[in-house]
C-alpha positions in Angstrom: -1.6 -22.1 7.6 -0.1 -20.4 10.5 -1.1 -20.8 14.2 -4.1 -18.9 14.8 -4.6 -17.6 11.4 -7.9 -16.7 9.9 -8.2 -17.2 5.8 -6.2 -15.1 3.2 -7.4 -11.9 2.9 -7.7 -9.7 -0.5 -6.9 -6.1 -0.1 -8.7 -3.7 -2.5 -10.2 0.1 -2.4 -11.9 1.1 -5.4 -10.0 4.2 -5.1 -7.4 2.3 -6.6 -8.3 2.5 -9.7 -7.7 6.2 -9.9 -3.7 5.1 -10.3 -4.3 6.3 -13.4 -2.1 8.2 -15.9 -4.6 9.1 -18.7 -7.3 7.8 -20.7 -5.3 6.2 -23.8 -2.7 4.9 -21.4 -2.0 0.7 -21.4 -2.2 0.6 -18.0 -5.8 0.6 -17.6 -7.3 0.1 -14.1 -10.7 -1.3 -15.2 -8.7 -4.7 -15.2 -9.3 -4.4 -11.8 -12.5 -3.9 -11.3 -13.4 -6.8 -14.0 -11.5 -9.2 -11.5 -13.2 -8.0 -8.9 -16.5 -8.6 -10.7 -15.6 -11.8 -11.8 -14.7 -13.2 -8.6 -17.7 -11.7 -6.7 -20.0 -13.5 -9.8 -17.9 -16.6 -9.3 -18.7 -16.5 -5.4 -14.9 -16.9 -4.8 -14.6 -13.2 -2.8 -17.2 -12.5 0.4 -16.9 -9.3 1.9 -15.1 -11.2 4.6 -11.9 -11.6 3.0 -12.2 -8.0 2.0 -9.4 -5.5 3.6 -8.6 -1.6 2.8 -5.6 -0.6 2.5 -4.3 2.4 4.3 -1.6 4.8 3.0 2.1 4.7 3.6 3.6 7.5 5.5 6.7 9.1 3.9 9.1 7.4 6.6 7.8 4.5 4.5 8.3 5.5 1.4 11.6 6.6 2.2 12.8 3.1 2.8 13.5 2.8 -0.9 13.0 6.5 -2.5 15.1 9.9 -2.3 14.1 12.6 -0.3 14.5 14.6 -3.6 12.0 12.4 -5.4 9.1 12.3 -2.9 9.3 16.1 -3.1 9.5 16.1 -6.9 6.6 13.6 -7.0 4.6 15.4 -4.2 4.9 18.7 -6.4 3.8 17.5 -9.4 0.6 16.1 -7.8 -0.9 19.3 -7.9 -3.5 20.0 -10.6 -1.1 22.6 -12.1 2.2 22.1 -10.7 4.5 25.0 -10.9 7.0 25.5 -13.7 9.8 24.7 -11.8 8.9 21.4 -10.9 7.7 20.7 -14.6 11.2 21.6 -15.6 12.6 19.3 -13.3 10.3 16.2 -14.1 12.7 14.9 -16.9 15.1 14.0 -14.0 12.6 12.5 -12.4 11.4 10.1 -15.1 8.1 11.7 -14.8 7.9 13.2 -18.0 7.9 10.1 -20.7 5.3 8.9 -22.1 5.4 5.5 -19.8 5.3 7.0 -16.7 3.8 11.1 -17.5 3.2 12.7 -13.8 -0.7 13.1 -12.8 -3.0 15.2 -10.7 -3.4 13.1 -7.2 -0.4 11.0 -8.3 1.3 10.9 -5.0 -1.9 10.4 -2.7 -2.9 7.8 -4.8 0.4 5.9 -5.2 1.2 6.2 -1.5 -2.3 4.2 -0.7 -1.0 1.5 -3.2 2.3 1.6 -1.4 0.3 1.1 2.0 -1.6 -1.4 0.7 1.4 -3.8 0.0 2.7 -3.1 3.7 -0.7 -3.7 5.0 -0.7 -7.3 3.8 2.9 -7.8 5.1 1.6 -7.3 8.7 -1.4 -9.4 8.4 1.1 -12.0 7.1 3.8 -11.4 9.9 1.8 -10.7 12.5 -0.2 -14.2 11.8 -3.6 -12.2 11.3 -3.6 -14.0 7.8 -2.0 -16.6 6.2 -1.7 -15.1 2.8 -2.9 -11.6 1.4 -3.5 -10.4 -2.4 -3.0 -6.8 -2.9 -3.9 -6.6 -6.7 -3.4 -2.9 -6.7 0.8 -3.5 -6.2 3.2 -5.1 -7.8 4.7 -1.7 -9.2 8.3 -3.3 -9.6 10.0 -0.8 -12.1 10.3 2.6 -9.9 13.6 3.2 -8.9 15.0 5.0 -5.8 15.1 8.1 -7.5 12.9 7.8 -10.8 9.6 6.7 -12.0 9.5 4.0 -14.8 7.7 1.6 -16.8 4.6 2.7 -15.6 5.7 2.8 -12.0 5.7 6.0 -9.5 6.4 4.3 -6.2 7.7 0.7 -6.1 5.3 -0.3 -3.3 7.0 -4.1 -3.8 10.4 -2.6 -2.7 8.4 -0.8 0.3 6.8 -4.1 1.5 10.1 -5.8 1.3 11.8 -3.5 3.4 8.8 -3.2 5.6 9.2 -6.8 6.1 12.7 -6.8 6.8 13.2 -3.8 9.0 9.7 -4.2 11.2 10.0 -7.9 11.5 13.7 -9.0 10.6 12.1 -11.2 8.0 14.5 -12.7 5.5 12.3 -12.3 1.9 12.1 -14.0 -1.1 10.5 -11.7 -3.8 9.2 -13.7 -7.1 8.6 -11.6 -10.1 7.0 -13.4 -12.7 5.8 -10.2 -15.2 7.2 -10.2 -18.7 9.4 -7.4 -17.4 12.2 -7.8 -15.6 12.0 -6.7 -11.6 14.2 -4.3 -12.2 13.7 -1.9 -9.7 13.2 -3.9 -6.8 16.5 -6.0 -7.7 18.2 -3.0 -7.6 17.0 -1.8 -4.2 18.0 -5.0 -2.9 21.3 -6.0 -5.0 23.6 -5.7 -1.9 21.8 -6.6 0.7 22.0 -10.8 1.9 18.7 -10.6 3.8 16.2 -10.2 0.3 16.5 -12.4 -2.6 14.7 -11.7 -5.6 14.1 -14.2 -8.2 12.8 -12.6 -11.8 11.3 -14.9 -14.6 10.9 -12.7 -17.6 11.4 -12.2 -21.5 15.1 -11.4 -22.1 16.0 -8.0 -22.1 17.5 -8.2 -25.6 14.0 -7.4 -26.8 11.9 -6.0 -24.3 11.7 -3.1 -21.8 13.8 -2.3 -19.6 16.8 -3.9 -20.7 17.9 -5.8 -17.7 17.7 -8.8 -15.7 20.6 -11.2 -17.8 22.0 -14.2 -16.2 25.1 -12.3 -14.7 23.2 -10.1 -12.6 23.9 -12.1 -9.5 23.9 -9.3 -6.7 27.0 -7.7 -5.0 29.1 -8.6 -1.8 27.5 -10.5 0.5 24.4 -10.5 -1.3 26.3 -12.1 -4.6 24.0 -14.9 -5.7 20.9 -13.7 -4.1 19.6 -12.6 -7.3 18.2 -15.0 -9.6 17.5 -14.0 -13.0 15.5 -16.3 -15.9 15.2 -14.3 -19.3 13.1 -16.6 -21.4 12.8 -16.3 -25.1 10.4 -14.7 -27.2 7.7 -17.0 -27.8 8.4 -19.0 -24.6 5.4 -21.2 -24.6 3.9 -23.1 -21.4 6.3 -26.2 -20.7 9.1 -24.5 -21.1 8.1 -21.5 -19.0 6.7 -23.8 -15.9 10.4 -26.3 -16.2 12.4 -23.0 -15.7 10.1 -21.6 -13.1 9.7 -24.5 -11.3 13.2 -25.8 -11.1 15.0 -22.6 -10.1 12.0 -21.4 -7.7 12.4 -25.0 -5.5 15.9 -25.2 -5.6 16.1 -21.6 -4.6 13.7 -21.5 -1.9 15.9 -24.3 -0.4 18.6 -22.5 -0.6 17.3 -19.6 1.0 14.9 -20.9 3.5 12.7 -17.1 3.9 10.6 -16.3 6.3 8.1 -15.1 4.1 7.7 -15.1 -0.2 6.3 -11.6 -1.7 5.5 -12.4 -5.0 4.4 -10.1 -8.1 1.7 -11.6 -10.9 2.2 -9.4 -14.1 0.4 -11.7 -16.2 1.8 -10.1 -19.6 3.7 -13.3 -20.7 0.4 -14.5 -21.8 0.2 -15.1 -25.8 -2.2 -12.4 -25.9 -0.6 -9.4 -24.4 0.1 -6.6 -26.7 3.4 -5.5 -25.0 5.5 -8.8 -25.2 6.5 -11.5 -27.2 6.1 -14.5 -24.6 3.3 -17.5 -25.8 1.9 -18.8 -22.5 -1.4 -19.7 -21.8 -3.9 -19.1 -18.5 -2.3 -22.7 -17.4 0.9 -20.9 -16.3 -1.3 -18.6 -14.0 -2.9 -21.5 -12.2 0.1 -23.7 -12.1 2.8 -21.0 -11.2 0.8 -20.0 -7.9 0.0 -23.3 -7.0 3.8 -23.7 -6.7 4.5 -20.8 -5.0 1.3 -21.9 -2.3 3.1 -25.2 -1.8 6.4 -23.9 -1.2 5.2 -21.2 0.9 4.0 -23.9 3.3 6.6 -26.4 3.0 9.4 -23.4 3.9 7.8 -20.3 5.5 4.9 -21.4 7.5 2.8 -20.4 4.7 3.5 -16.3 4.9 2.8 -15.5 1.4 2.0 -11.8 -0.1 1.0 -11.7 -3.7 1.0 -8.7 -5.5 0.0 -7.2 -9.0 1.5 -5.6 -12.0 1.5 -5.2 -15.7 -0.7 -6.9 -17.9 -2.2 -5.1 -21.3 -4.9 -7.1 -22.4 -7.9 -6.5 -19.7 -10.5 -8.0 -21.4 -9.3 -11.6 -22.2 -6.3 -12.1 -20.1 -5.8 -9.9 -16.7 -9.2 -11.0 -15.2 -8.7 -14.6 -15.3 -5.5 -14.9 -14.5 -5.7 -12.8 -11.3 -8.6 -14.3 -10.5 -7.0 -17.8 -10.7 -4.5 -16.6 -8.6 -7.0 -15.7 -5.7 -8.8 -19.0 -6.6 -5.7 -20.9 -5.3 -4.7 -18.8 -3.0 -8.0 -19.3 -1.0 -8.1 -22.7 -2.2 -11.5 -22.5 -3.9 -13.7 -25.4 -4.5 -13.7 -24.7 -8.2 -10.0 -25.4 -8.8 -11.4 -28.7 -8.5 -14.1 -28.4 -11.2 -11.3 -27.2 -12.9 -9.1 -30.3 -13.1 -11.8 -32.4 -14.0 -13.2 -30.4 -16.6 -10.7 -28.0 -18.4 -12.6 -26.2 -20.5 -15.2 -25.0 -17.6 -16.9 -21.6 -18.4 -16.5 -18.5 -16.9 -20.2 -17.2 -15.1 -22.5 -16.1 -17.7 -24.0 -13.1 -15.0 -20.0 -11.8 -15.6 -19.5 -12.5 -19.6 -23.0 -10.2 -20.2 -22.0 -7.5 -17.7 -18.5 -6.8 -19.8 -19.3 -8.2 -23.5 -20.7 -5.1 -24.2 -18.2 -2.8 -22.9 -15.8 -4.9 -24.8 -13.7 -4.2 -28.0 -12.7 -8.2 -28.5 -14.8 -11.4 -27.9 -14.4 -12.2 -24.4 -12.6 -15.6 -23.6 -15.9 -17.9 -22.2 -13.9 -20.3 -20.5 -11.3 -20.1 -17.1 -8.5 -21.9 -19.2 -7.2 -21.5 -23.1 -8.0 -23.8 -25.5 -4.4 -24.4 -26.7 -4.9 -27.3 -28.9 -7.0 -24.6 -31.2 -3.8 -22.1 -31.1 -1.3 -22.5 -34.2 2.0 -24.4 -33.1 5.2 -21.9 -32.3 7.7 -22.9 -35.4 11.4 -23.5 -33.8 9.7 -24.8 -30.1 12.2 -27.4 -29.6 15.0 -24.5 -30.0 13.2 -22.5 -27.7 13.0 -24.8 -25.2 16.7 -25.9 -25.4 17.9 -22.0 -25.2 15.9 -21.8 -22.1 17.2 -25.0 -20.6 20.7 -23.7 -21.0 19.6 -20.3 -19.4 18.0 -21.8 -16.6 21.1 -24.0 -15.9 23.4 -20.6 -15.9 20.6 -18.7 -13.4 21.3 -21.6 -10.7 25.2 -21.4 -11.0 25.6 -19.9 -7.9 22.6 -19.4 -6.0 23.2 -18.9 -2.5 
């Protein structure tokens, strides 16, 4: 841990659940409430670890978004926007089923961005070794366009803040099943920022980008790394690709801080993608990031949320495991000894009646009961080839 730093911090405000498009939208913030409840009922989230986010200022948003886009988001945040702005919504990507404008969106999204910037400030000023902001991770928003459930790009704003306020070299690690396109394009020519995204190949999945040949431009060539894995990729292949590429990338790039995005939609139960990982990945992946943060950047690590659309069986467990790893909870030792360790009964009792599906009742998945994936070997070999290509020009 950093000298003088207290324990890791958990940035959360119940208001963040109001980042919500409509009642039927797959981006459902009940997952945040359920995760916090699971951590509290596990005895893993004391009040002393909690910090409130602040709102990002316009100047902080303008580091990564255009003035015209900010004006459009603010205008479309009115309960009844002016007709001329409604006509303009399409130009700014805010009229789609994925990312429709909603009342109050500027204020609540500015708070999400401010939470991720707060996380960077706490870590870079040595007030905390690590910080987790699960409300963040809105990685698809572009400079002048909302996309993929994302209005403002808090991950990009956090990176820009670390770079401009602290002069930090930033390694951004994106483990969402969807390519971290907004962040990649935001820093595509910036040699001070390295982006690494492991995701389902864009041949089959939104946003269609993230091929291995997207490597950065100019002085930044070699600082954009993409590992597009095949549909139905399982734990062993996913972890092999992630571990080798991340370990090699960080050794070459030697960042001052890691900012990671933790969409948990590469899980087999997620309804919006086709990767077939289990909860094991969501324990092993933060363990590696944690270890490398201490090895290469004095522990400086900011983690953000992201996608995840099985809000009942996947997100609360995956995000809780991230915090358990980040805060080095004793329950991890129990999990090593007892892989089928049960979730707290009080949490299951609180949420089962609300869930349309049977909740998972253990921290990790009973993968030995899952049907084997056909073509497992062929998928692993294709991923191995992709992994080698992704590392060809590392800087």
